[in-house]
N, C-alpha and C positions, 0 to 999 in steps of 0.2 A: 775418830781418823779423817772420816764424809766428810767432819763439819766443820772442820782443821781443812783439810781440798777443798770444801768451795769457799769459803773466808782467804784460801790462797787465787784465788781462780778470779773469784774479781778484787785484791789488792790486782797481781797483773791485769784486769783488764779495764779499772780505773789508772794504771798509769800508761796501760797502750796508749786507751785517747787521751790525757792527757802529754803526751807526747805528738801523736797523732794530729789531734783535732777533729779526729773524727768522731761529730757526737750522735751518730746512729751504730743506738749500743748492737743490734742484728747484725751490720757491719763488719765492727769491731768482733765478735765473736766469729764469725764466721775467716776475717784474716786469721786471727790465737787460731784455732782447728786447723785449716790449715796447717800451722808449724809446732800440730804440735801444744800451743799455747806455750813456745817459745821463746820470752820475748822480745828480745833482740831481734828472733833473723823471723818475729811478727815485724818490728820496729824497724830493720832495714830491709823487708820485704816490698813495707809504703813511703818509707828515707832512704835511700840510699846515703851510703858514708860519705863517698864520694862528692857531693854536694856540700857535706858540711854542715848538716840540717842536727845531725846526731847528737851530742854532745855525750856522753854519758861521766860516772868521777865514779863505778867500779875499784875498790878495793885492792889491791894484788891478790891477799885472798879471796875475795870473792870471783874473784876474774878465772885463779886456778881451780877451787875447789867450790865456791857458790851452786845455788841449787839449780845453775843452764849448766853444766860440766863444763872440759873446752871443745868440743863435738860445736855445741850455741857458740863461740867464739870461735869456728871457725868458719861454721858455717853465717858465721853474720857480718864478715868480707865480704861486701859484692867484690863483685869476680865479672870483668865483661873480657870475653877473650880476642885476643890480637885477630884470631884470624876470619872468616870469614863466614856466612853463618851454612853456609850448606860445608862445611870442612867437616874429615867425617873426623878431625885428629881432635874435634874437645872437648876437654876436659870433662868427664863429667862426678859430680859429688855425689860421693859416699856415704848414703842416709843411717844414722844412726836415733834409733829409741832414746830419749831425753829421762834423763831422770825427775820424779816429782819435784815443784817447785815446795821448798823448805815456807813455813811459814814468815820468814823476814825479808820482804820483797828488800832486791837492791834498789836505789834509792836515783833518780832521774831529774839533768839538770839541764833536758836541752829547751833545745830554743822553739815557740810553737810556732807555724807555717801556714799562715794562712792558706784555708782551707778548697780555693784554685789551685794554687805553691802546690800543696798534694796531692792534685787530682789528675796534675801535669805529670807525674814523677815517672817515669818508665823502669819498669823493671826484665830482666834478663830469664828468661825460659830455656831453660835445658828440656830436649827430649832426644832419650835413644828410642828408636822405633827398630823394630821386627822384622823383617823379613825374612820368611825359610830361613838359610842358612845364616842366614850377612843381619849385619846391629851397625844403624843411620845414627849419630852421634846432630844430632842440628840442636841451635841455637839463637832463640830468635825474642824479640822486642814482645812484650805481651799485646802491644798496641798491634799486632800484628795479625791476621788472619789463617782460620785452618785452611782455605784457600794455597797461604804461603808458601805450611807447611807439606804440603804435596807438592805442588811448583821446585818445590828442593829436592826431591824424593822421585819424581819426574826422573831429575839429570840423574841425581846418584842411579837408580835401578831401571834408568831405560825403561820406565812401564808409563803408561798412559794415564792425567790423571784424569781424564774417564773410563777408562777402566779400575782402582785405584779403590781401595773405601779403606779408609780408614778406623781401626775404630780401640778402643779401649779408655778411649771419653766417662769422665764418673758419673755427666750427666746424661748421659744416651746416644744416640745419631746428634752432630753440631753437622751445621751447612757447611760448602764453601764460606761464606763470608759472615758468618761468625767473629769479630773479635776473642782473643783469648783471654782479655782482661777481661772481659763480663763472665767467662767460669770462672774467676777464683782458684786459679792451677797454685799449686804446689811449684819452690822453683824445679826443682825433678820431677819425669812425670814419666811412666812407660805407656807406649802406643804398640798397635804392630798395621799392621796393614797384607789388606785381601783382597786380591786377587781373584774372584770366581770363574771369570771368563779368559783367562791364559792356567794352560796343565802348568800342572806343577814342571819340575826338572827333573833328569834320571837320577835316578837314588845313586847314593857316593861306588856304592862297594861294585852298580856296574862300568864306571865314567871309569873307572882308576881299574880295571879289572886290567886293562894290559902293562898295569906300572906295581907289580911285586914287592918292591924292596922299595914301593916309596911307605913315610908313616903314616899315611890318610885314609891307608888299607883299614880293612876293619875282615875281621876274623870271626865264624861263625862256629863256638866251636859245642862240640853235641856233646855233654857229661852224661853221664847214668852214673847213677848211686846205688852199688849193688845190695843195697840190706832195706832200701827202700822200696828196690824194682826202680827207678822215676831216673827219668834221662831229662835233663833243662839243656835247652836250645840257649846258648849266650853268643852274644854281639860282640865281638869285642874290638877296639881299634888294637893298631899293627904296635902304636908304642902304649898301653898296657904294658906292666911286666907279672911275671909270672906269679912272682908274692901277689901281687895285687888281685891277681884269677885264682889265687887262693884261699885266698880273705876274702869274697868276693860266696865260694864257695862253701865259706864254715860258717856262711849268714844264710845260705839257703839247709846245709845239711844238719849243721848243728856240732859238724866234725870240726875239733878245732884242727888249725893248723901242724899243727907239732905232729898231733892226731890223724896226717894226712896218709894215706895209701894211697898211692897214684901209678896207674898202666895208657901207655902210647902217647907218651913225653917221650920225643928222639935222641939221639946220645950225645945232642948238644947245647938240649935245654938241663942242663947239670945246675947249671945258678939260677937259683929262682926271684936273683936282682937282672935279667938280663930279658930284654919286649921279645915277643908272640916275634914282631918280624922278622928276631936276630937270632930265636930260637929252633927256627928247619922245620916248624909243622906243616902241613903239607893245608894249599891256599884253593879258593876260602874256606874251605869247611877239615875241619881234625873231630873224629871223634878220641873220647877220651875215657878213662873208668877212671872211678874214684872209690871208696870205702875207706873204715878205721882201724887203725893200724892195731893187730892185736899185742899185748904187753906179754910176758913172754912170764909161767905159771913160776909160785917159789915153791923150789925142796922142800920134802919135808923135814931133810937136815939139817938145814937151814937153822938159826939160834934164831935168838930173841934178837941177839945185837945186831947180826947184817941182816935180821928183816928193818930192823929201825938203819943201820946204814943203808939199805937203799931206799926206800920210802926220800929218805934227807936228798940221797943223790936224784931221787923223781924229781921234787919238790924242784932242788937245785934246776934242773934243767929246764922246768915251764919256766923257770926265770929265764935260761939262761938262750930261749927260744928269739927273746924278743931281739935284743943287742942285732945275734944272727943275721936277723932279719929287716932289721932297720925299722922294727916298728914297737909299740909301746903295748902296756899286758893288756891293756882292756879294748887293744884293736882286735890282739889273737884272742879272746871271747866272744868276738860277734857280738850286732846293733844289740842287745840286750843288755851290755854289760856296761859299753860302750856308747849310748847316749848321754850319759849323767856328762860324757866329760864334753857335751856338747853344747851349742846353744840353744835351746828350745827354739820352734820352725813356728809358733806362736805362740806369745805371750797372753797368760793368761787375764791382763789386765789393759788389756784395751779399748779404748771407750769407744770405735765405732769398726763396721767390719769393714773399711779403704785399708783402715791401720793395719789392721791385722795380716791383711791379705797384704798389704807391704813390704811386710815388714818375711812375713810367708819366700814371699819371690827370692824381697834378699835374701833370705838363708838356702832358699834353695838352691840358687846359682851359684853362694859359693861353695856348699856342698858339690852340688850335680855338676858345674859346668852353664853355663848362657845358653848355652844349646835343649830349647826344652818348652811343653807348648807357653803358649802366651796366657797365662793365669788373668782374670776377670779382677781387676780393680775395684769393687763393691758390697754390697750390698747383698743376697741369694733376691733379695725379690727384683732388685737389679739387672740381675742376669738373668733372671726369668724374662724381665719386660722387655731385653733385650735379645733375645732365643724368642722369644716366641708370640711377638706382641705388635711385632711388623707386619708388612705386605706379605702375602704370600709368599714370594717368591724369594723373599728378601731371611724366611726362619728361620730359625737352624738348631740340632738339637744341641741339650744341655747335657754336660759332662762336669759331674761332678766326683773329685776328687779327695776321699780323704784319708789323711795321714795318718802315721802311729808310727810312733818312734819304738815303742816295745815289743815291737813285731820283728822278729829275725825277717823278715819279707823286704822291707820299708826298702832297704837301702840298697838288694839288686833290682826289689821293681823298680822306682828308681831310677839311677844310672843303664840299667840293658834295656825299660822299657819305655818309661815316659820321653826317655833323652834320646833315643836311639829314630834317628831321621825323616824314614818311616810317617811313624806312631806322631812327631810332632807334625812333619809336613800334612797330614790328614786331619788333625784334629784343629790346624789352625784354618784349614780350608770347608769345612763342616760342623764343627763346632765352639761354642760361648763354653770353655772351661774357669771351672769355678771353682779352688781347692779350697779346704779347711782340714786342721791339728786338732784327732782328738784325744791324741796323749793326755793332757791333765784334763783331769773329769768339768772343770769350771767350765772350758771350751768345745767337750761331747753335749753336756746342759743347753748350753748357750744352742748348741747346733739340731741338739732332736729341740728344741721351744721353734726354728724357724721353720728346719720338716715340717712339723706339723701343724700351720701355719700356713705355708704355700705348699703342700700335697696329705698334707693331712694325718693320723694319728698310722697307715696302712703301715708309710712311708719309713716314720722317727721307729716302730716297731721292728720291723723288718733289719733297722743297724741293729738295735739294741738282741740284735740274734745272737750275732757274731762274733764270736769270740779275739781279743788280740793277737792270735799268732794266725786269720783266718785276713788281718791286714798288712795291705793298703787294698783300698774297696775302690773303683770308680764305677757310677753309677750313671746309666746314661738315661735322658730325663725328655720326653716329648712331651710339648703345648694337645694339647687335644684343646675345643673349641666348650665342652663341662669342666670339665677339671684336667691335672697332668699326669700320665702317667709315668713310671719306671718300665721304660722298655727291658734293662739289666747289668745286672749287678754284678763287675767280672772282680774278681779275688786280688792275692796279687799271687795266688802260684799258679804262677801264667806264663807262657812263654810270650812271645814276638810275635807268632805265625799264629797262635790264636787268641791275640788281642784284635790283633789286626783283621781278623775274620767275623767277630764277634761285635767288633767298630763299624763293620762292611755290614753285616747284618744289621741292626741297627736300624741303617740307611736306606739299607733299601726299604725294612718296614715305614721308615720317616719319608721318604719319597714314593713312596704309593700314595700318603698319605698330601704330602706334599701337592702334587698332583690336583687330588681331588677337590684341598682347598686350591687353587691359582684356579682350578675351574670355574670352583662357586664362588668367588672373589669377577673370575671375566663375569661371568653374566648377572653378578650382584650388578657393575660397576653397569654394566649392559641395561639393565634394568636402571638404575640413575644417570643413565646419559636419552634412556629414551625421555625419560621420563621430566630434565631438565632440556632437553629437545622442547616436549607436549607445553611446558609452563613457561619456555620464551614466545613459542608461538602465538597463546594466548595474552600472555604479553603485549606481544606485536599487532596484536586484534586487537585487542582492549585499547591501545593508541593508537591507531588505525582509524576506530570508530570516534575516540575521540579528537582527533581532528577531521576528521568530517561532520563532526555534530560540529564542534567550531566555526567551522568555517560555514555550514548549513548556517550559523545563526546571525554570522556576518551577513550573507547574503541576505536573512531578513532583515538587520537594521539596515543595510544599502538601500534596500524597496523601501524601507517607511520614511527611513531619508527621502529620496529620491518624490515620491507622494508630496511631503509634506511642502521637497520646495516647487511643484506643480502646485500646488496651492495655490501658496504663497502668488507664484507666476500668476495665477488664474486670476486671481484678488484683485494686482496688480491692476494687471485688464478690467479690468471691468470698474472701474473707479469712475464715480461718476462726476460729472463738471459741479454739481450739488457737492458730494464729498472735498470737492477743490477747492473749492471758495470755503467753505467750513473749516477745513485744516489751516487753512489761512491767518481766517479769521481768526481761530486758538492758537495759533503761532503769532499773534497782534498781540492779544491782551497776554500772552503769559511775556512779554517782549516788555510789554505797558507795565503791566505790573510788578519785577524785578528792576525797572528800571525810576519806579516811587518807591519803595522802598528804603527808609534811611541805611545811614553807611553803615557798615561792623565797627561798637565801638571796640575801642581798643582793651588789652588790660592794664592798662596803667593808666587809667582818665580817673579812679576818680570812685569812680560812682559805682553802684553795685552790676553786679553782670553776671545772666546768665546761659550755660553751655547749655546748648539742646544738642541732642541727635538721635535721628531721626530712620526711624532703617523703614524701608519702601520696601513693597512687595515682591519685586526682582531679588533681593537681597542686597544693593546698594543701601548706604550712609551714605545721610547729608547730615551737613554737622557744619552750624554758623553760631558769635555769639550775639544774643542781644539785648537791652539796659532791663535791668529788674523792672522800670515803668512802664518799661512797653503794652503797646495794648496786646493780647492777641491775636483782634485782626488783624496788624501787622503778621503774624506767625504765619495764620490762615494764609493769606498772599505772598510771604513765602513757599508754601508747600502747593499753591497755585501756581507758581510763577517756574514750579521745577516740573510742571504739567500732572499734577494731582488738586483739580479743584476740590473747593467742600463739601461738593455735590453730587460728586463721586466717590469721595473718598473718607473716611472717618481716621483723626488722627484719638492713639489708644497711648496710655500708660500701663507699663508693664504691671506693676505690681501697688499699691489697687488698680482695679482697672480701673479705668472711666474713660466716658468721650467726651476727646475736650472739644470737640465742633459744637455739643449742643451747651456749652456754657455760653455768659455775655460773651463776645469780642469785646466787649468796653471794657470787659477787665484787664487788670497788671497781672504781667508773671505771676507779681509777691503774691498778688490777691487769687490767681490760681494754682498757688503752692508748687509752680515749675523754675523752682529759683532752691540753691547758685547753680543747679545743673541735673538738668533728669534727660530719661532715653525715652523716646515713645517710638510707637512708629505706625505704619499706618495702613491700611483694611480699604478693600473696596465692599460700599455699599451695597445690598442686595438691593 
């Protein structure tokens, strides 16, 4: 089966590259993973259908029952909202897990666009942003930046951008200038806003204390379980019915609704279908008592037939309770038996933690509503990095929520504790919350492996010691310099007040450690600042020394130049009349030699011509053409006419080195082997 799955993905990858023209395999795989290997959704994420680029020839059967299912077809349709991006009424696309593709991939006949056309296509991204009790829907093009999202949220939430921290990115912290396209986001995304500098709003129960008839009230029910001699403090909204309260108590006490006997309900609460607001109970707190109803004992005189009839009647009553209260049989027996009717919180075959947590968040919202902690979407390692390894002032505690559907406490803990406004607000402000479902053994083994890798074997062994009925668990983890420490393990059998107290206790320990870390970090930054200032001062000192040295060298060079000019001027002033006459004689000799030279022959005369190139001591070159029959004396006269007489300078060849001035002046250039061309150089005689 694994080999078939690999072959399926290879075929999907090949079809995706053929349709989109993306040659980079790593980029193609990334886009497919973002769409859960849904070929149609991935192609339309790159090439929207409204541009007329994608042309598929699915058969009707493949489009309905093919390997991608009906959800893939609906998700493949590109949607451009008519409302502006900041509109809170933008529709959010429901996420659904696609079934694994079959071994035969659907055939595509796309028009392959050029690469530059594909790169210009833009996608519309949906963002669901949670802030305290509010949820904002934002729709933007992937060419926008993170700062554009914050600008829209500033208008909706009335929170300044400077005081807003946008969290929930898979890649960790991003800056306001980050372009959404560079993050390779899926079409639907969940984010949350943190405002640590803004105090949280007052609780709902306090704000609505003057409106006892409002449906937004919360009632605190203190319920005493007689047999267990235990009190439960549960917070219920006024819209909850008495039947729903009894079902929650069934999960806590394991007493079926039909066997519950209550004391404390007012006379007006005779119908279990009425809400708490209409039941007449005391606001904001009401005390109740519950126990198991005792069955009447059978008398000795009863015949076996009567016994059988009574047993049948009791069994019938069990099933008659369900339609009477509007619930099915599985709900009457609590979460332990109803979990099989629900879809799992987390599938066993998720390829990565991010996909598993997306499914977990969606299922959690479906069961318990949208008011719940914002679960970090990503691996446990990424959540730890987000919580522990930033600036000391930005670090947070890590809250790991472990869910188990087989525990009778899970339903009440999620609905009453994890969804309480005060708990949600406190977790969002001070914690990074990461969740996992351990109902399936495969997922539990995967969690233990992750905990061992990141926190050590002690934490994994601690989780193993807890029994199913002790779940759910909330592990509070604090990052330390050398290792991470589990501060507290909160079990499911707790109350809202106790949970809040333990969270606040963990925050006190963390705050003390955080202050020390901030102090150490400030001192380290101060030391680094001093070191940077010292390095900068040293660099400036070296620069000043270099400039001073260059100025000194320029000054010395100027002095040498001035001294040379002064000497030349003195030599000119010291020239005697004899020297002047001598120079005049030399000029006359050069002029006469130059006039006596034969004319320079032309190249097309038809006679042998020798081209000579003579390098002077000053680096200049003298070039002239001579007839091959010309005597060496003519060459010597030419050089002397340029100021280099043969009695003061030697005329040499380069290789092999020969002194031409020592040859017989009557030789021709041909006899001296200076034909057809030669390079000579002048050198002063010693």
